[in-house]
Structures are given as structure tokens and as C-alpha cells.
C-alpha positions in Angstrom: 0.0 -0.1 0.0 1.3 3.5 -1.0 1.5 6.6 1.0 -1.2 8.2 -1.2 -3.5 5.4 -0.1 -2.9 6.2 3.5 -3.6 10.1 3.1 -6.8 9.2 1.1 -8.2 6.9 3.8 -7.6 9.6 6.4 -9.1 12.4 4.1 -12.2 10.1 3.4 -12.3 9.3 7.4 -12.3 13.1 8.3 -14.8 13.8 5.5 -17.3 11.3 7.0 -17.1 13.0 10.4 -17.5 16.3 9.1 -20.7 15.4 7.2 -22.1 13.3 10.2 -21.5 15.4 13.3 -24.8 17.3 13.4 -27.0 14.2 13.3 -26.5 12.8 16.8 -28.6 13.9 19.7 -27.2 15.0 23.3 -26.2 12.2 25.4 -27.1 11.9 29.1 -23.8 13.2 30.3 -23.1 16.0 28.1 -25.1 18.8 29.8 -23.4 17.7 33.1 -20.0 17.7 31.5 -20.5 21.1 30.0 -21.5 22.5 33.1 -18.4 21.1 34.8 -16.3 22.6 32.0 -17.9 26.0 32.5 -17.2 25.8 36.3 -13.6 25.0 35.5 -13.4 28.1 33.0 -14.9 30.5 35.6 -12.5 29.3 38.1 -9.5 30.0 36.0 -10.7 33.3 34.6 -13.0 34.5 37.1 -12.2 32.9 40.5 -15.6 31.3 40.9 -15.6 28.3 43.5 -18.5 26.3 41.7 -15.9 23.8 40.4 -15.2 22.7 44.2 -18.9 22.2 44.7 -19.4 20.3 41.6 -20.4 16.6 41.9 -17.9 16.0 38.8 -15.0 17.9 40.3 -12.9 14.7 40.4 -13.2 14.0 36.8 -10.5 15.4 34.5 -11.2 18.7 33.4 -8.7 19.3 30.5 -11.0 18.4 27.6 -14.3 19.9 28.9 -12.2 23.2 29.4 -11.1 23.1 25.8 -14.7 22.4 24.7 -15.8 25.7 26.7 -12.9 27.6 25.3 -14.1 26.8 21.6 -17.7 27.7 22.7 -16.4 31.0 24.0 -14.1 32.0 21.1 -16.8 31.1 18.6 -19.2 33.2 20.6 -21.9 30.5 20.5 -25.2 31.1 22.4 -27.6 28.7 20.9 -27.6 25.4 22.6 -28.2 23.4 19.5 -24.9 25.1 18.1 -22.9 24.6 21.2 -23.6 20.9 21.3 -22.9 20.3 17.6 -19.5 22.0 17.8 -18.9 19.9 20.9 -19.6 16.8 18.7 -17.3 18.2 16.0 -14.4 18.9 18.2 -14.8 15.6 20.0 -14.6 13.8 16.6 -11.6 15.9 15.6 -9.7 14.9 18.7 -10.7 11.3 18.2 -9.5 11.8 14.5 -5.9 12.8 15.9 -6.1 9.8 17.8 -6.7 7.6 14.7 -3.6 9.4 13.2 -1.4 8.6 16.1 -2.8 5.0 16.4 -1.5 4.6 12.7 1.9 5.9 13.5 2.1 3.9 16.7 1.2 0.6 14.5 3.6 1.7 11.7 6.3 1.9 14.2 5.8 -1.5 15.8 4.7 -3.7 12.6 6.4 -1.7 9.9 3.5 -2.7 7.5 1.2 -0.2 6.2 -1.7 -3.0 5.5 -1.5 -3.9 9.1 -1.6 -0.3 10.3 -4.3 0.8 8.1 -6.3 -2.5 9.4 -5.7 -1.5 12.8 -7.3 1.9 12.3 -10.2 0.6 10.4 -10.9 -1.8 13.3 -10.8 1.1 15.6 -12.7 3.8 13.4 -15.1 1.7 11.8 -16.2 -0.4 14.8 -20.0 0.7 15.0 -19.9 1.3 18.6 -16.9 3.5 18.7 -18.0 5.4 15.3 -20.9 6.8 17.3 -19.1 7.4 20.6 -16.4 9.3 18.8 -18.8 12.2 18.4 -20.5 12.7 21.6 -18.6 10.9 24.3 -16.1 13.6 25.5 -15.1 11.3 28.4 -14.5 7.7 27.6 -13.7 8.0 23.7 -11.9 11.2 24.4 -9.6 9.4 27.1 -9.1 6.5 24.8 -7.6 8.9 21.9 -5.7 10.6 24.9 -4.3 7.1 25.9 -3.3 6.4 22.3 -1.5 9.7 21.8 0.4 9.3 25.4 1.2 5.6 24.6 2.8 6.7 21.1 5.1 9.2 22.9 5.8 6.8 25.9 6.8 4.0 23.5 9.1 6.6 21.8 10.6 7.5 25.1 11.1 3.7 25.8 12.9 3.2 22.7 15.0 6.3 22.9 15.1 7.6 26.5 16.3 11.1 26.0 15.2 14.3 27.7 13.1 15.6 24.7 11.3 12.5 24.4 10.7 12.3 28.3 9.3 15.7 28.1 6.9 15.0 25.3 5.8 11.6 26.9 5.3 13.3 30.3 3.1 16.0 28.8 0.9 13.7 26.9 0.7 11.2 29.8 -0.5 14.3 32.0 -3.0 15.2 29.2 -4.4 11.6 29.3 -4.7 11.7 33.1 -6.4 14.9 33.1 -9.1 13.9 30.7 -9.7 10.9 33.1 -7.5 9.7 35.8 -7.5 6.2 34.2 -4.8 7.7 31.9 -2.4 6.9 34.7 -2.1 3.3 33.5 0.0 4.8 30.6 3.0 5.9 32.8 2.5 2.9 35.1 2.9 0.6 32.1 5.9 2.6 30.9 7.6 2.2 34.2 6.9 -1.5 34.5 8.6 -1.9 31.2 11.6 0.4 31.9 12.5 -0.3 35.4 13.3 -4.1 35.1 15.7 -3.1 32.2 17.1 0.1 34.0 20.6 1.3 33.6 22.4 3.9 35.6 23.0 5.8 32.5 19.3 6.4 32.1 18.5 7.6 35.4 18.2 11.4 34.4 15.8 10.7 31.5 13.7 8.5 33.8 13.4 11.2 36.6 12.8 13.7 33.8 9.9 11.5 32.6 8.4 11.1 36.2 8.8 14.7 36.9 7.3 15.8 33.7 4.2 13.5 34.3 3.8 15.2 37.8 4.4 18.9 36.9 2.2 18.7 33.9 -0.6 17.0 35.6 -0.5 19.7 38.2 -0.6 22.3 35.6 -3.4 20.9 33.6 -5.7 20.1 36.7 -6.8 23.3 38.6 -8.3 21.1 41.4 -4.9 20.2 42.4 -3.3 23.7 42.7 -4.3 24.2 46.3 -3.5 20.9 47.6 -2.2 18.5 45.1 -1.4 15.2 47.0 -4.8 15.3 48.8 -7.0 16.1 45.9 -5.4 13.7 43.4 -5.7 11.0 46.2 -9.3 11.9 46.5 -9.8 11.7 42.7 -8.0 8.3 42.4 -10.3 6.8 45.2 -13.3 8.3 43.6 -12.7 6.8 40.3 -11.6 3.4 42.0 -15.1 3.1 43.6 -17.3 5.7 42.0 -20.0 7.0 44.3 -22.6 6.9 41.3 -24.1 3.2 41.1 -26.6 3.7 38.5 -28.4 0.5 37.3 -27.7 -1.3 34.2 -29.4 -4.3 32.3 -27.0 -7.2 32.0 -28.0 -10.7 31.0 -31.4 -10.0 31.6 -31.2 -8.8 35.0 -31.1 -5.1 36.3 -27.9 -4.7 38.6 -26.3 -1.8 40.1 -22.8 -0.7 39.0 -21.2 -1.8 42.1 -22.5 -5.5 41.9 -21.3 -6.4 38.6 -19.9 -9.7 38.0 -16.1 -10.1 37.2 -16.8 -11.2 33.5 -19.0 -8.1 32.9 -16.4 -6.2 30.7 -15.1 -9.2 28.8 -18.5 -10.2 27.9 -19.7 -6.8 26.7 -16.5 -6.5 24.5 -17.2 -10.0 23.1 -20.7 -9.3 21.9 -20.0 -5.5 20.9 -16.8 -5.7 18.7 -17.0 -7.0 15.3 -16.4 -10.8 15.5 -13.2 -10.9 13.3 -11.4 -8.8 15.8 -12.5 -11.3 18.5 -11.1 -14.2 16.6 -8.0 -12.3 15.8 -7.5 -11.4 19.4 -7.6 -15.0 20.4 -5.1 -15.9 17.8 -2.9 -12.9 19.0 -3.0 -14.0 22.7 -2.1 -17.6 21.7 0.8 -16.5 19.4 1.8 -13.3 21.0 5.2 -14.4 21.8 5.9 -15.6 18.4 5.3 -12.1 16.9 8.3 -10.5 15.0 7.7 -7.1 16.6 10.1 -5.9 19.0 9.8 -7.0 22.7 9.0 -3.6 24.0 5.9 -3.2 21.7 4.8 -6.8 22.5 4.9 -6.3 26.4 3.4 -2.8 26.2 0.3 -4.2 23.9 -0.3 -7.0 26.4 -0.2 -4.7 29.4 -2.2 -2.2 27.8 -5.2 -4.4 27.5 -4.6 -7.0 30.4 -3.5 -4.7 33.3 -6.3 -2.2 33.7 -8.8 -5.0 33.1 -7.2 -7.1 35.8 -7.1 -4.2 38.0 -10.6 -3.2 37.7 -11.6 -6.8 38.4 -9.6 -7.1 41.5 -10.9 -3.8 42.9 -14.5 -4.7 42.1 -14.7 -1.0 40.5 -18.1 0.5 40.0 -19.0 0.3 36.2 -22.3 0.5 34.2 -23.7 1.6 30.7 -21.9 -1.1 28.9 -18.2 -1.1 28.8 -17.7 2.7 28.0 -15.5 3.3 31.0 -13.1 0.8 29.6 -12.8 2.1 26.0 -9.2 3.1 26.7 -8.1 -0.6 26.6 -9.7 -1.3 23.2 -6.6 -0.2 21.3 -4.6 -2.6 23.2 -7.2 -5.3 22.1 -6.8 -4.2 18.7 -3.1 -4.2 18.7 -3.0 -7.9 20.1 -5.7 -8.8 17.2 -3.1 -7.4 14.7 -0.4 -9.5 16.3 -2.8 -12.6 15.6 -3.2 -11.1 12.0 0.4 -10.8 11.3 1.0 -14.5 12.4 -1.6 -15.7 10.0 -0.2 -13.6 7.3 3.2 -15.2 7.9 1.6 -18.7 7.3 3.1 -20.8 4.5 -0.5 -22.1 3.8 -1.7 -19.7 1.1 -5.4 -20.8 1.2 -5.4 -19.9 5.1 -4.0 -16.4 4.4 -6.6 -15.7 1.6 -9.4 -17.1 3.8 -8.5 -14.9 6.9 -7.8 -11.8 4.7 -11.3 -12.2 2.9 -13.0 -12.7 6.4 -11.3 -9.4 7.6 -12.4 -7.6 4.6 -16.0 -8.9 4.7 -16.6 -8.2 8.2 -14.9 -4.7 7.9 -17.4 -4.2 5.0 -20.3 -5.4 7.1 -19.3 -3.0 10.0 -19.1 0.0 7.4 -22.7 -1.0 6.0 -24.1 -1.2 9.6 -22.8 2.2 10.4 -24.2 3.6 7.1 -27.7 1.7 7.4 -28.4 2.5 11.2 -26.9 6.0 11.4 -26.9 7.8 13.9 -27.8 4.8 16.0 -24.4 2.8 15.5 -23.8 2.7 19.2 -26.4 0.0 19.6 -24.5 -2.8 17.8 -24.1 -6.4 18.7 -22.5 -9.1 16.8 -23.9 -12.7 16.4 -22.3 -13.8 19.8 -24.9 -11.8 21.5 -27.7 -14.2 20.4 -30.9 -13.7 18.8 -32.0 -10.1 18.1 -35.6 -10.7 19.6 -33.8 -11.4 23.1 -31.1 -8.5 22.9 -33.4 -5.8 24.2 -34.2 -7.7 27.5 -30.8 -8.8 27.9 -28.7 -5.7 27.7 -28.8 -1.9 28.1 -29.3 -0.4 24.9 -29.5 3.7 24.1 -28.6 4.1 27.7 -27.6 7.8 27.1 -30.9 8.6 25.4 -29.7 10.1 22.1 -32.6 8.7 20.3 -34.9 11.4 21.7 -33.9 13.7 18.9 -35.4 11.3 16.3 -38.6 10.9 18.3 -39.0 14.7 18.5 -38.2 15.1 14.8 -40.8 12.6 14.0 -43.5 14.5 15.8 -42.4 17.7 14.4 -42.9 16.3 10.8 -46.1 14.4 11.5 -48.0 16.6 13.8 -49.0 20.0 12.5 -50.1 21.7 15.6 -48.4 24.7 16.8 -48.2 23.5 20.4 -47.6 19.9 21.5 -47.4 18.6 25.0 -44.7 16.0 25.6 -44.1 13.8 28.6 -40.6 12.2 28.6 -39.4 8.9 30.4 -35.8 10.0 31.1 -33.5 13.2 31.4 -32.2 13.1 27.7 -35.8 13.7 26.7 -35.6 17.1 28.2 -32.1 18.0 26.8 -32.6 16.5 23.3 -35.5 18.9 22.9 -33.1 21.6 22.2 -31.6 20.1 19.4 -34.7 18.9 17.6 -36.1 20.5 14.3 -38.7 22.7 16.0 -38.3 23.0 19.8 -40.5 26.0 19.8 -43.6 23.9 19.2 -43.1 21.3 22.3 -44.0 21.9 25.9 -42.7 19.7 28.4 -45.3 18.3 30.9 -44.6 17.0 34.5 -47.6 14.3 33.9 -48.1 11.8 31.2 -51.9 12.3 31.9 -52.0 16.0 30.6 -49.8 14.9 27.6 -50.3 14.6 23.8 -47.2 12.1 23.6 -45.0 10.0 25.8 -41.4 9.7 24.6 -39.1 6.9 25.8 -35.7 5.2 25.5 -36.9 2.2 27.7 -34.2 2.9 30.2 -36.5 3.2 33.0 -38.8 0.3 32.2 -42.0 2.3 31.9 -44.1 1.4 29.0 -47.8 2.7 28.4 -49.5 -0.6 27.5 -52.8 1.2 26.9 -51.6 4.0 24.7 -50.9 3.7 20.9 -47.3 3.3 19.8 -47.2 5.6 16.8 -43.6 5.5 16.0 -40.6 3.6 17.1 -36.7 3.4 16.2 -35.2 0.1 15.8 -31.6 -0.9 15.1 -31.1 -4.3 13.3 -34.3 -5.4 14.7 -33.9 -4.2 18.2 -36.2 -1.5 19.3 -34.4 1.5 21.2 -37.1 4.3 21.4 -40.8 5.0 20.8 -43.3 7.5 20.8 -46.8 6.9 22.3 -50.0 8.8 21.6 -51.6 9.5 24.9 -54.5 12.1 24.1 
């Protein structure tokens, strides 16, 4: 594959994002995250103490702060425009992550085909394609970890002061997106210290110091009492206070009661199946891979260390496996190790079959993204079982983005100037702002006095006696509906 092919690939990917960002609704957490970003902005520029009173204060602030700065610079006042720009810049940051994922994979495998395959696995995984626009926490952390890992691996291969400084800065950036980014310097040190040489003491200390100093600079919460507040943040994220419920294997459970296999199972059923198969192959053949030992060990730790840690600590998790998105690149890199091993096979028919299977499954993923846009976040592979049973087994559109489409349906089908709406969950309120005609809707506090009831099925409330006039389904799985009440 030529360099031109790579450039064209990334230009197409960028174009797809630029043409798509306005199509998504507002996720459950976005208004909360924006409010936190505004509190950080007002603390830095106006001395406001609201940041310290926020329930989100232990979240990393840096990306939310950047989004607010963009909002202020562009002088945006309409909430519809604000959230659309947030989606655009969230995608752009993730796009930069894709570029660094390509560069990282190129350094490890030195094979353009494998590198583009790795980026395709990441960018065109339906679940991640959707989250790359509106998830300013988990998807952005994943990209932050990719960039930090690129520079940390560069430092591991060439431990000079310049590389230590860059690695330290981008590690701090990942940490201040979400504290789980701390796994990057931990993995780096785990690889570096066993092979430590006295001659490398200065770069090592410089790396550690850079991580600490830049983390302090980028995280305003730490400015008054860095040790205490960082410890509090770490403990908060280790056992998060919020224990929202989630549907898993047909049972509604709270985030602090999940079984140990929660993350592995969610990954197995929401990642395109060829990646799962190649991952198994990669695990079995990892130590036979031709890539250098440093890369090999880093990729294995990237996936397994955080996963084992959260299982051991019994961390609070919910809403699918979004809080662990940052381990997905490690999963893909191990999968690429498996693909590399297969391509080195002397049996031609095996190589042809595997390449064909990968291409077919990638094509299926792209077609799914196109067909079910903008609801790609509700993706399950065949390992999840029959489509008819999925809705009762797993959380679906848990963030309520479907409400935008429900409002747009009513706007197109009901010509009345004023329509009274009752919504099932919080995103039903916020998505009104990005609908086609927000001025014609009035939110009611009672379903009895409403014209329509809108739901994303998260609360379990269904109006059996009311007429369902519209539904949104993804590949046969219903994720939202409009009921006519009066």
C-alpha cells in the first residue's frame, strides 16, 4: 500500500466525520460535563468556586475546558449550535487519535496494510464510530491514551530528555481527561525499570517529573492541595459514588454489583467478530510475533493490566463497557499480532481466507454504520444471540440520544403549533433543544396531561394502553418509541 492510499483513507475518514457530526442527539452526560467545563473555566478566569462544589470535580477537566474555550471563542449562544460544535471537536480529537494509532502501529509492525487495518478496526467499529462524536469522556480518554502511548513508546525506545518531556506532557493530558490515563506511565515504568541502567537515571527522573508537573498544571483542582486532591480523585474513580443500574444478561443490576466477567462479555458481543477471533489468535501467538519485545509487552499490558485491576478492585462500572474504552486499542493491537502471524503462514489458502474474512467483516461494519446512522452505538455481533432477545438482556440506548429522532418524527407528522410532551428520562428534556422545531413542544410533568409519551426504555416504563405511533429500531432491536396519549 502506498503513502497516497493512507492519505486518501484519512481524508475520507475526516470527511465522513465532518458530514455526520450534526446528526447526533445529546447524550445523558453531556449537559453535566459542559456545566463542569464552565465551572472550570469560571474558576480559572473569574475565580468562581463552583468547580469545588461540582459533583464532577474529580473528573479530569482538560477536555471539557477546551470545549468551553471553543464555545467562548466562537461566541456560541444557541444550545443547538453549542452541542453540535462539541460533537465536531470531539470527533476531531478522536481523529487525531486515529492518526497517532496509525503511527504507533507503523512503528511496531512496519507494515502499512496492518496499520491501516488496525485504524479501520478502531474507526469503523460501529460502537466507537458513534461514541467518537458525543462521548467527551471515554472516547476522548481512549484517544488521549493512544497519543500518550505513542510518545511513551518513543521514550522507551529512545530515553532522551526531549522524548521524556513529550511523553510526560501527553501522559498528563491523558490523566487530566480521566484519571485512568495513569495506566500509561505505570505501564511505561513497568517496562523500563526491570531493564534499568544507571545511564538512564536522568531521563527516567525527567519523565516522572514531567508527568507530575504537567498533571498539576493541567488540573486546577490540584493547585491548592495536590497530594490530597489527587488521592481523593483516585479513590473516587476507583470506587465511583454513582451506582446507576444497568441491564446485563436479563437482570437489572447496580454498577457496584457487576460480575467479574462484565467487561469481557460486553467486549465479546459488541466488537466485530473477526477482531475477537484475531484477538484469541494474537493471545495464543503473541510471543511468536516478529515485533520488538518492548512493543509486544506494552500491548499486552495495555489491555490486560487495567482489566485485571478493575476486576480485582471490583470497581463500579455501568452503561456497557464505555468506562474501559481506553483498553480497546490494546485489544486491537493484540488482534493485529494475530493477523500478522496468520499472514506469515506458509499455507496460502489460510492467508486468503483470513484476509477475505477480515475484509468482509469490515465491510459489514461500514454498512451497519451507514444503514443504522446515527444509532450505531447499539451494535451487537452474532455472539450476543438472537435479536429478539437482546432488548431484554442488555442496556441499549442508555444515554438517550434517540430522543432527537423521536422529536423530529412528531415535528414532521403533527402540524399543531403547540404539542405537550412527557418524557421518560432526562435526555428527553435536553434533546428537545436540538430537535427540528423546539419551539412547538411543551414539556409536561404528568403523562396524563400530555399528547405524547417519549421513551428510550431505560426506566422500564411502557404505556401498554396507549398507541405506539412510532419506533426507532436498530437491526431489529427497538431503542425508542413515541406513544400517543391524548
